[in-house]
Backbone atoms as SQL, in Angstrom:
CREATE TABLE atoms (id INTEGER PRIMARY KEY, chain TEXT, resi INTEGER, resn TEXT, atom TEXT, x REAL, y REAL, z REAL);
INSERT INTO atoms VALUES
  (1, 'A', 1, 'MET', 'N', -14.407, -38.062, -12.585),
  (2, 'A', 1, 'MET', 'CA', -15.681, -37.486, -12.971),
  (3, 'A', 1, 'MET', 'C', -16.413, -36.923, -11.747),
  (4, 'A', 2, 'LEU', 'N', -16.349, -37.651, -10.641),
  (5, 'A', 2, 'LEU', 'CA', -16.997, -37.196, -9.421),
  (6, 'A', 2, 'LEU', 'C', -16.403, -35.863, -8.959),
  (7, 'A', 3, 'LYS', 'N', -15.091, -35.724, -9.154),
  (8, 'A', 3, 'LYS', 'CA', -14.422, -34.479, -8.770),
  (9, 'A', 3, 'LYS', 'C', -14.962, -33.308, -9.592),
  (10, 'A', 4, 'SER', 'N', -15.205, -33.515, -10.873),
  (11, 'A', 4, 'SER', 'CA', -15.744, -32.466, -11.739),
  (12, 'A', 4, 'SER', 'C', -17.144, -32.056, -11.307),
  (13, 'A', 5, 'VAL', 'N', -17.967, -33.025, -10.920),
  (14, 'A', 5, 'VAL', 'CA', -19.327, -32.738, -10.475),
  (15, 'A', 5, 'VAL', 'C', -19.294, -31.931, -9.172),
  (16, 'A', 6, 'VAL', 'N', -18.429, -32.316, -8.253),
  (17, 'A', 6, 'VAL', 'CA', -18.317, -31.597, -6.974),
  (18, 'A', 6, 'VAL', 'C', -17.848, -30.164, -7.212),
  (19, 'A', 7, 'VAL', 'N', -16.859, -29.979, -8.071),
  (20, 'A', 7, 'VAL', 'CA', -16.362, -28.630, -8.381),
  (21, 'A', 7, 'VAL', 'C', -17.470, -27.802, -9.025),
  (22, 'A', 8, 'ALA', 'N', -18.243, -28.396, -9.932),
  (23, 'A', 8, 'ALA', 'CA', -19.330, -27.671, -10.595),
  (24, 'A', 8, 'ALA', 'C', -20.403, -27.267, -9.587),
  (25, 'A', 9, 'LEU', 'N', -20.763, -28.161, -8.674),
  (26, 'A', 9, 'LEU', 'CA', -21.782, -27.843, -7.669),
  (27, 'A', 9, 'LEU', 'C', -21.306, -26.766, -6.693),
  (28, 'A', 10, 'VAL', 'N', -20.049, -26.833, -6.290),
  (29, 'A', 10, 'VAL', 'CA', -19.495, -25.803, -5.400),
  (30, 'A', 10, 'VAL', 'C', -19.476, -24.455, -6.120),
  (31, 'A', 11, 'SER', 'N', -19.087, -24.442, -7.377),
  (32, 'A', 11, 'SER', 'CA', -19.069, -23.193, -8.163),
  (33, 'A', 11, 'SER', 'C', -20.473, -22.615, -8.282),
  (34, 'A', 12, 'LEU', 'N', -21.449, -23.474, -8.587),
  (35, 'A', 12, 'LEU', 'CA', -22.823, -23.019, -8.694),
  (36, 'A', 12, 'LEU', 'C', -23.309, -22.459, -7.363),
  (37, 'A', 13, 'GLY', 'N', -22.969, -23.118, -6.276),
  (38, 'A', 13, 'GLY', 'CA', -23.347, -22.633, -4.950),
  (39, 'A', 13, 'GLY', 'C', -22.761, -21.268, -4.654),
  (40, 'A', 14, 'LEU', 'N', -21.504, -21.065, -5.020),
  (41, 'A', 14, 'LEU', 'CA', -20.862, -19.762, -4.803),
  (42, 'A', 14, 'LEU', 'C', -21.531, -18.670, -5.627),
  (43, 'A', 15, 'VAL', 'N', -21.864, -18.980, -6.878),
  (44, 'A', 15, 'VAL', 'CA', -22.528, -17.997, -7.740),
  (45, 'A', 15, 'VAL', 'C', -23.874, -17.612, -7.149),
  (46, 'A', 16, 'ILE', 'N', -24.640, -18.586, -6.713),
  (47, 'A', 16, 'ILE', 'CA', -25.951, -18.300, -6.124),
  (48, 'A', 16, 'ILE', 'C', -25.798, -17.490, -4.837),
  (49, 'A', 17, 'LEU', 'N', -24.847, -17.848, -4.014),
  (50, 'A', 17, 'LEU', 'CA', -24.620, -17.135, -2.756),
  (51, 'A', 17, 'LEU', 'C', -24.248, -15.674, -3.001),
  (52, 'A', 18, 'VAL', 'N', -23.339, -15.438, -3.931),
  (53, 'A', 18, 'VAL', 'CA', -22.915, -14.070, -4.244),
  (54, 'A', 18, 'VAL', 'C', -24.073, -13.279, -4.844),
  (55, 'A', 19, 'THR', 'N', -24.834, -13.896, -5.742),
  (56, 'A', 19, 'THR', 'CA', -25.960, -13.214, -6.384),
  (57, 'A', 19, 'THR', 'C', -27.007, -12.796, -5.363),
  (58, 'A', 20, 'LEU', 'N', -27.343, -13.670, -4.458),
  (59, 'A', 20, 'LEU', 'CA', -28.344, -13.344, -3.444),
  (60, 'A', 20, 'LEU', 'C', -27.823, -12.360, -2.406),
  (61, 'A', 21, 'GLY', 'N', -26.524, -12.324, -2.215),
  (62, 'A', 21, 'GLY', 'CA', -25.941, -11.450, -1.212),
  (63, 'A', 21, 'GLY', 'C', -25.718, -10.031, -1.672),
  (64, 'A', 22, 'LEU', 'N', -25.708, -9.796, -2.971),
  (65, 'A', 22, 'LEU', 'CA', -25.471, -8.448, -3.485),
  (66, 'A', 22, 'LEU', 'C', -26.705, -7.580, -3.309),
  (67, 'A', 23, 'THR', 'N', -26.500, -6.335, -2.946),
  (68, 'A', 23, 'THR', 'CA', -27.609, -5.399, -2.853),
  (69, 'A', 23, 'THR', 'C', -27.798, -4.729, -4.203),
  (70, 'A', 24, 'PRO', 'N', -29.051, -4.434, -4.581),
  (71, 'A', 24, 'PRO', 'CA', -29.285, -3.795, -5.866),
  (72, 'A', 24, 'PRO', 'C', -28.733, -2.372, -5.890),
  (73, 'A', 25, 'ALA', 'N', -28.460, -1.885, -7.072),
  (74, 'A', 25, 'ALA', 'CA', -27.954, -0.520, -7.220),
  (75, 'A', 25, 'ALA', 'C', -28.995, 0.474, -6.729),
  (76, 'A', 26, 'ASP', 'N', -28.534, 1.581, -6.201),
  (77, 'A', 26, 'ASP', 'CA', -29.457, 2.621, -5.744),
  (78, 'A', 26, 'ASP', 'C', -30.206, 3.193, -6.938),
  (79, 'A', 27, 'ALA', 'N', -31.464, 3.514, -6.723),
  (80, 'A', 27, 'ALA', 'CA', -32.268, 4.101, -7.783),
  (81, 'A', 27, 'ALA', 'C', -31.763, 5.511, -8.077),
  (82, 'A', 28, 'ALA', 'N', -31.981, 5.934, -9.302),
  (83, 'A', 28, 'ALA', 'CA', -31.531, 7.261, -9.711),
  (84, 'A', 28, 'ALA', 'C', -32.247, 8.334, -8.906),
  (85, 'A', 29, 'THR', 'N', -31.510, 9.314, -8.456),
  (86, 'A', 29, 'THR', 'CA', -32.112, 10.410, -7.698),
  (87, 'A', 29, 'THR', 'C', -31.909, 11.745, -8.395),
  (88, 'A', 30, 'THR', 'N', -31.157, 11.752, -9.461),
  (89, 'A', 30, 'THR', 'CA', -30.930, 12.987, -10.207),
  (90, 'A', 30, 'THR', 'C', -31.230, 12.742, -11.678),
  (91, 'A', 31, 'ASN', 'N', -31.372, 13.820, -12.424),
  (92, 'A', 31, 'ASN', 'CA', -31.615, 13.703, -13.856),
  (93, 'A', 31, 'ASN', 'C', -30.427, 13.035, -14.542),
  (94, 'A', 32, 'SER', 'N', -30.729, 12.218, -15.521),
  (95, 'A', 32, 'SER', 'CA', -29.702, 11.531, -16.297),
  (96, 'A', 32, 'SER', 'C', -29.907, 11.907, -17.754),
  (97, 'A', 33, 'GLU', 'N', -28.827, 12.323, -18.429),
  (98, 'A', 33, 'GLU', 'CA', -28.984, 12.731, -19.827),
  (99, 'A', 33, 'GLU', 'C', -28.058, 11.934, -20.729),
  (100, 'A', 34, 'THR', 'N', -28.528, 11.732, -21.964),
  (101, 'A', 34, 'THR', 'CA', -27.733, 11.050, -22.974),
  (102, 'A', 34, 'THR', 'C', -28.079, 11.628, -24.339),
  (103, 'A', 35, 'TYR', 'N', -27.228, 11.390, -25.306),
  (104, 'A', 35, 'TYR', 'CA', -27.440, 11.894, -26.662),
  (105, 'A', 35, 'TYR', 'C', -27.534, 10.709, -27.607),
  (106, 'A', 36, 'ILE', 'N', -28.576, 10.698, -28.445),
  (107, 'A', 36, 'ILE', 'CA', -28.803, 9.590, -29.372),
  (108, 'A', 36, 'ILE', 'C', -29.241, 10.113, -30.735),
  (109, 'A', 37, 'TRP', 'N', -28.985, 9.295, -31.767),
  (110, 'A', 37, 'TRP', 'CA', -29.543, 9.574, -33.083),
  (111, 'A', 37, 'TRP', 'C', -30.964, 9.046, -33.082),
  (112, 'A', 38, 'SER', 'N', -31.904, 9.847, -33.558),
  (113, 'A', 38, 'SER', 'CA', -33.306, 9.443, -33.573),
  (114, 'A', 38, 'SER', 'C', -34.007, 10.152, -34.724),
  (115, 'A', 39, 'PHE', 'N', -35.202, 9.705, -35.026),
  (116, 'A', 39, 'PHE', 'CA', -35.977, 10.364, -36.074),
  (117, 'A', 39, 'PHE', 'C', -36.563, 11.661, -35.531),
  (118, 'A', 40, 'ALA', 'N', -36.668, 12.667, -36.405),
  (119, 'A', 40, 'ALA', 'CA', -37.150, 13.987, -36.000),
  (120, 'A', 40, 'ALA', 'C', -38.572, 13.906, -35.437),
  (121, 'A', 41, 'SER', 'N', -39.400, 13.048, -36.016),
  (122, 'A', 41, 'SER', 'CA', -40.767, 12.827, -35.524),
  (123, 'A', 41, 'SER', 'C', -41.197, 11.427, -35.948),
  (124, 'A', 42, 'LEU', 'N', -42.373, 11.013, -35.523),
  (125, 'A', 42, 'LEU', 'CA', -42.834, 9.659, -35.821),
  (126, 'A', 42, 'LEU', 'C', -42.983, 9.386, -37.315),
  (127, 'A', 43, 'ASP', 'N', -43.417, 10.380, -38.072),
  (128, 'A', 43, 'ASP', 'CA', -43.660, 10.182, -39.499),
  (129, 'A', 43, 'ASP', 'C', -42.514, 10.699, -40.372),
  (130, 'A', 44, 'SER', 'N', -41.344, 10.891, -39.790),
  (131, 'A', 44, 'SER', 'CA', -40.197, 11.440, -40.519),
  (132, 'A', 44, 'SER', 'C', -39.122, 10.375, -40.707),
  (133, 'A', 45, 'ASN', 'N', -38.380, 10.490, -41.804),
  (134, 'A', 45, 'ASN', 'CA', -37.217, 9.607, -41.998),
  (135, 'A', 45, 'ASN', 'C', -35.916, 10.390, -41.852),
  (136, 'A', 46, 'GLN', 'N', -35.993, 11.611, -41.332),
  (137, 'A', 46, 'GLN', 'CA', -34.826, 12.452, -41.115),
  (138, 'A', 46, 'GLN', 'C', -34.220, 12.144, -39.745),
  (139, 'A', 47, 'LEU', 'N', -32.933, 11.779, -39.730),
  (140, 'A', 47, 'LEU', 'CA', -32.235, 11.516, -38.475),
  (141, 'A', 47, 'LEU', 'C', -31.692, 12.808, -37.896),
  (142, 'A', 48, 'VAL', 'N', -31.902, 12.987, -36.604),
  (143, 'A', 48, 'VAL', 'CA', -31.388, 14.149, -35.897),
  (144, 'A', 48, 'VAL', 'C', -30.751, 13.679, -34.600),
  (145, 'A', 49, 'CYS', 'N', -29.925, 14.527, -34.018),
  (146, 'A', 49, 'CYS', 'CA', -29.332, 14.230, -32.720),
  (147, 'A', 49, 'CYS', 'C', -30.281, 14.757, -31.650),
  (148, 'A', 50, 'LYS', 'N', -30.613, 13.884, -30.677),
  (149, 'A', 50, 'LYS', 'CA', -31.518, 14.289, -29.607),
  (150, 'A', 50, 'LYS', 'C', -30.854, 14.113, -28.247),
  (151, 'A', 51, 'GLN', 'N', -31.143, 15.051, -27.378),
  (152, 'A', 51, 'GLN', 'CA', -30.755, 14.932, -25.981),
  (153, 'A', 51, 'GLN', 'C', -31.958, 14.339, -25.255),
  (154, 'A', 52, 'VAL', 'N', -31.755, 13.189, -24.602),
  (155, 'A', 52, 'VAL', 'CA', -32.822, 12.545, -23.842),
  (156, 'A', 52, 'VAL', 'C', -32.470, 12.672, -22.361),
  (157, 'A', 53, 'VAL', 'N', -33.394, 13.258, -21.596),
  (158, 'A', 53, 'VAL', 'CA', -33.173, 13.455, -20.166),
  (159, 'A', 53, 'VAL', 'C', -34.219, 12.646, -19.402),
  (160, 'A', 54, 'MET', 'N', -33.733, 11.804, -18.489),
  (161, 'A', 54, 'MET', 'CA', -34.617, 11.024, -17.621),
  (162, 'A', 54, 'MET', 'C', -34.800, 11.792, -16.320),
  (163, 'A', 55, 'HIS', 'N', -36.059, 11.929, -15.896),
  (164, 'A', 55, 'HIS', 'CA', -36.390, 12.670, -14.686),
  (165, 'A', 55, 'HIS', 'C', -37.017, 11.729, -13.657),
  (166, 'A', 56, 'PRO', 'N', -36.358, 11.501, -12.526),
  (167, 'A', 56, 'PRO', 'CA', -37.028, 10.737, -11.468),
  (168, 'A', 56, 'PRO', 'C', -38.122, 11.606, -10.855),
  (169, 'A', 57, 'GLU', 'N', -39.348, 11.076, -10.793),
  (170, 'A', 57, 'GLU', 'CA', -40.468, 11.885, -10.316),
  (171, 'A', 57, 'GLU', 'C', -40.933, 11.503, -8.925),
  (172, 'A', 58, 'GLN', 'N', -41.053, 10.223, -8.689),
  (173, 'A', 58, 'GLN', 'CA', -41.644, 9.790, -7.432),
  (174, 'A', 58, 'GLN', 'C', -40.933, 8.536, -6.970),
  (175, 'A', 59, 'SER', 'N', -40.710, 8.438, -5.705),
  (176, 'A', 59, 'SER', 'CA', -40.025, 7.285, -5.139),
  (177, 'A', 59, 'SER', 'C', -40.894, 6.671, -4.055),
  (178, 'A', 60, 'PHE', 'N', -41.019, 5.355, -4.070),
  (179, 'A', 60, 'PHE', 'CA', -41.770, 4.684, -3.017),
  (180, 'A', 60, 'PHE', 'C', -41.172, 3.306, -2.781),
  (181, 'A', 61, 'HIS', 'N', -41.496, 2.706, -1.656),
  (182, 'A', 61, 'HIS', 'CA', -40.985, 1.389, -1.294),
  (183, 'A', 61, 'HIS', 'C', -42.087, 0.344, -1.478),
  (184, 'A', 62, 'ARG', 'N', -41.702, -0.809, -1.970),
  (185, 'A', 62, 'ARG', 'CA', -42.649, -1.918, -2.069),
  (186, 'A', 62, 'ARG', 'C', -42.870, -2.500, -0.683),
  (187, 'A', 63, 'ARG', 'N', -44.094, -2.909, -0.416),
  (188, 'A', 63, 'ARG', 'CA', -44.408, -3.508, 0.886),
  (189, 'A', 63, 'ARG', 'C', -43.738, -4.856, 1.062),
  (190, 'A', 64, 'SER', 'N', -43.667, -5.618, -0.027),
  (191, 'A', 64, 'SER', 'CA', -43.178, -6.991, 0.067),
  (192, 'A', 64, 'SER', 'C', -41.662, -7.103, 0.172),
  (193, 'A', 65, 'SER', 'N', -40.957, -6.025, -0.074),
  (194, 'A', 65, 'SER', 'CA', -39.496, -6.085, -0.011),
  (195, 'A', 65, 'SER', 'C', -38.952, -4.724, 0.397),
  (196, 'A', 66, 'LYS', 'N', -37.645, -4.651, 0.485),
  (197, 'A', 66, 'LYS', 'CA', -36.997, -3.392, 0.847),
  (198, 'A', 66, 'LYS', 'C', -36.598, -2.579, -0.383),
  (199, 'A', 67, 'GLU', 'N', -37.094, -2.989, -1.567),
  (200, 'A', 67, 'GLU', 'CA', -36.722, -2.307, -2.800),
  (201, 'A', 67, 'GLU', 'C', -37.350, -0.918, -2.884),
  (202, 'A', 68, 'GLN', 'N', -36.582, -0.008, -3.432),
  (203, 'A', 68, 'GLN', 'CA', -37.095, 1.329, -3.693),
  (204, 'A', 68, 'GLN', 'C', -37.440, 1.397, -5.176),
  (205, 'A', 69, 'VAL', 'N', -38.630, 1.846, -5.490),
  (206, 'A', 69, 'VAL', 'CA', -39.083, 1.956, -6.870),
  (207, 'A', 69, 'VAL', 'C', -39.159, 3.433, -7.225),
  (208, 'A', 70, 'VAL', 'N', -38.606, 3.795, -8.375),
  (209, 'A', 70, 'VAL', 'CA', -38.609, 5.190, -8.799),
  (210, 'A', 70, 'VAL', 'C', -39.382, 5.299, -10.103),
  (211, 'A', 71, 'GLN', 'N', -40.373, 6.169, -10.110),
  (212, 'A', 71, 'GLN', 'CA', -41.131, 6.426, -11.326),
  (213, 'A', 71, 'GLN', 'C', -40.357, 7.454, -12.147),
  (214, 'A', 72, 'MET', 'N', -40.149, 7.162, -13.434),
  (215, 'A', 72, 'MET', 'CA', -39.341, 8.034, -14.282),
  (216, 'A', 72, 'MET', 'C', -40.180, 8.589, -15.432),
  (217, 'A', 73, 'SER', 'N', -39.799, 9.749, -15.905),
  (218, 'A', 73, 'SER', 'CA', -40.328, 10.297, -17.146),
  (219, 'A', 73, 'SER', 'C', -39.133, 10.805, -17.945),
  (220, 'A', 74, 'SER', 'N', -39.352, 11.094, -19.211),
  (221, 'A', 74, 'SER', 'CA', -38.232, 11.576, -20.016),
  (222, 'A', 74, 'SER', 'C', -38.693, 12.677, -20.958),
  (223, 'A', 75, 'THR', 'N', -37.740, 13.502, -21.345),
  (224, 'A', 75, 'THR', 'CA', -37.978, 14.528, -22.352),
  (225, 'A', 75, 'THR', 'C', -36.859, 14.429, -23.378),
  (226, 'A', 76, 'SER', 'N', -37.173, 14.774, -24.624),
  (227, 'A', 76, 'SER', 'CA', -36.130, 14.779, -25.643),
  (228, 'A', 76, 'SER', 'C', -36.193, 16.082, -26.416),
  (229, 'A', 77, 'THR', 'N', -35.016, 16.558, -26.775),
  (230, 'A', 77, 'THR', 'CA', -34.879, 17.828, -27.482),
  (231, 'A', 77, 'THR', 'C', -33.880, 17.651, -28.613),
  (232, 'A', 78, 'ILE', 'N', -34.192, 18.166, -29.782),
  (233, 'A', 78, 'ILE', 'CA', -33.247, 18.116, -30.908),
  (234, 'A', 78, 'ILE', 'C', -32.123, 19.098, -30.624),
  (235, 'A', 79, 'VAL', 'N', -30.877, 18.612, -30.759),
  (236, 'A', 79, 'VAL', 'CA', -29.699, 19.440, -30.504),
  (237, 'A', 79, 'VAL', 'C', -28.751, 19.338, -31.699),
  (238, 'A', 80, 'SER', 'N', -27.673, 20.053, -31.641),
  (239, 'A', 80, 'SER', 'CA', -26.670, 20.051, -32.705),
  (240, 'A', 80, 'SER', 'C', -26.086, 18.651, -32.896),
  (241, 'A', 81, 'ASP', 'N', -25.804, 18.283, -34.143),
  (242, 'A', 81, 'ASP', 'CA', -25.223, 16.971, -34.462),
  (243, 'A', 81, 'ASP', 'C', -23.890, 16.734, -33.763),
  (244, 'A', 82, 'ARG', 'N', -23.204, 17.773, -33.359),
  (245, 'A', 82, 'ARG', 'CA', -21.894, 17.602, -32.725),
  (246, 'A', 82, 'ARG', 'C', -21.990, 16.823, -31.414),
  (247, 'A', 83, 'TYR', 'N', -23.160, 16.857, -30.735),
  (248, 'A', 83, 'TYR', 'CA', -23.321, 16.110, -29.487),
  (249, 'A', 83, 'TYR', 'C', -23.340, 14.598, -29.725),
  (250, 'A', 84, 'CYS', 'N', -23.734, 14.186, -30.915),
  (251, 'A', 84, 'CYS', 'CA', -23.796, 12.759, -31.261),
  (252, 'A', 84, 'CYS', 'C', -22.599, 12.324, -32.104),
  (253, 'A', 85, 'ALA', 'N', -21.588, 13.161, -32.200),
  (254, 'A', 85, 'ALA', 'CA', -20.450, 12.881, -33.070),
  (255, 'A', 85, 'ALA', 'C', -19.750, 11.571, -32.721),
  (256, 'A', 86, 'ASN', 'N', -19.745, 11.167, -31.448),
  (257, 'A', 86, 'ASN', 'CA', -19.065, 9.929, -31.033),
  (258, 'A', 86, 'ASN', 'C', -19.962, 8.709, -31.152),
  (259, 'A', 87, 'SER', 'N', -21.206, 8.872, -31.575),
  (260, 'A', 87, 'SER', 'CA', -22.134, 7.761, -31.721),
  (261, 'A', 87, 'SER', 'C', -22.249, 7.381, -33.191),
  (262, 'A', 88, 'ALA', 'N', -22.409, 6.100, -33.437),
  (263, 'A', 88, 'ALA', 'CA', -22.595, 5.628, -34.806),
  (264, 'A', 88, 'ALA', 'C', -23.965, 6.048, -35.309),
  (265, 'A', 89, 'LYS', 'N', -24.010, 6.657, -36.459),
  (266, 'A', 89, 'LYS', 'CA', -25.277, 7.089, -37.037),
  (267, 'A', 89, 'LYS', 'C', -25.904, 5.897, -37.750),
  (268, 'A', 90, 'PRO', 'N', -27.142, 5.539, -37.416),
  (269, 'A', 90, 'PRO', 'CA', -27.775, 4.374, -38.047),
  (270, 'A', 90, 'PRO', 'C', -28.002, 4.599, -39.532),
  (271, 'A', 91, 'ASP', 'N', -27.961, 3.517, -40.297),
  (272, 'A', 91, 'ASP', 'CA', -28.222, 3.558, -41.726),
  (273, 'A', 91, 'ASP', 'C', -29.725, 3.402, -41.944),
  (274, 'A', 92, 'VAL', 'N', -30.356, 4.394, -42.508),
  (275, 'A', 92, 'VAL', 'CA', -31.808, 4.341, -42.727),
  (276, 'A', 92, 'VAL', 'C', -32.147, 4.265, -44.210),
  (277, 'A', 93, 'ALA', 'N', -31.253, 3.679, -45.007),
  (278, 'A', 93, 'ALA', 'CA', -31.484, 3.578, -46.437),
  (279, 'A', 93, 'ALA', 'C', -32.722, 2.754, -46.739),
  (280, 'A', 94, 'GLY', 'N', -33.024, 1.785, -45.869),
  (281, 'A', 94, 'GLY', 'CA', -34.231, 0.961, -46.048),
  (282, 'A', 94, 'GLY', 'C', -34.068, -0.026, -47.178),
  (283, 'A', 95, 'GLY', 'N', -34.888, -1.034, -47.147),
  (284, 'A', 95, 'GLY', 'CA', -34.796, -1.983, -48.251),
  (285, 'A', 95, 'GLY', 'C', -35.150, -3.358, -47.871);
């Protein structure tokens, strides 16, 4: 039993060490686009394919750490359904 506890503590120590040692992913510096099924407007129940583009606008560093923070905005545009052909279309039958 003592051997199991020691192995568990060593494993936990390794996980913590690796987690703290990894550097965070670089913040996005270019536009990122994706295609999703979404409602045409807030008051509509019609599903359409939309292109959503994320735009990084401003980048700054936090004083308390070396992290880079990127302020993002997004735009969406209705596009042809063929762009969402590989995505599962949600069921909006309701009920």
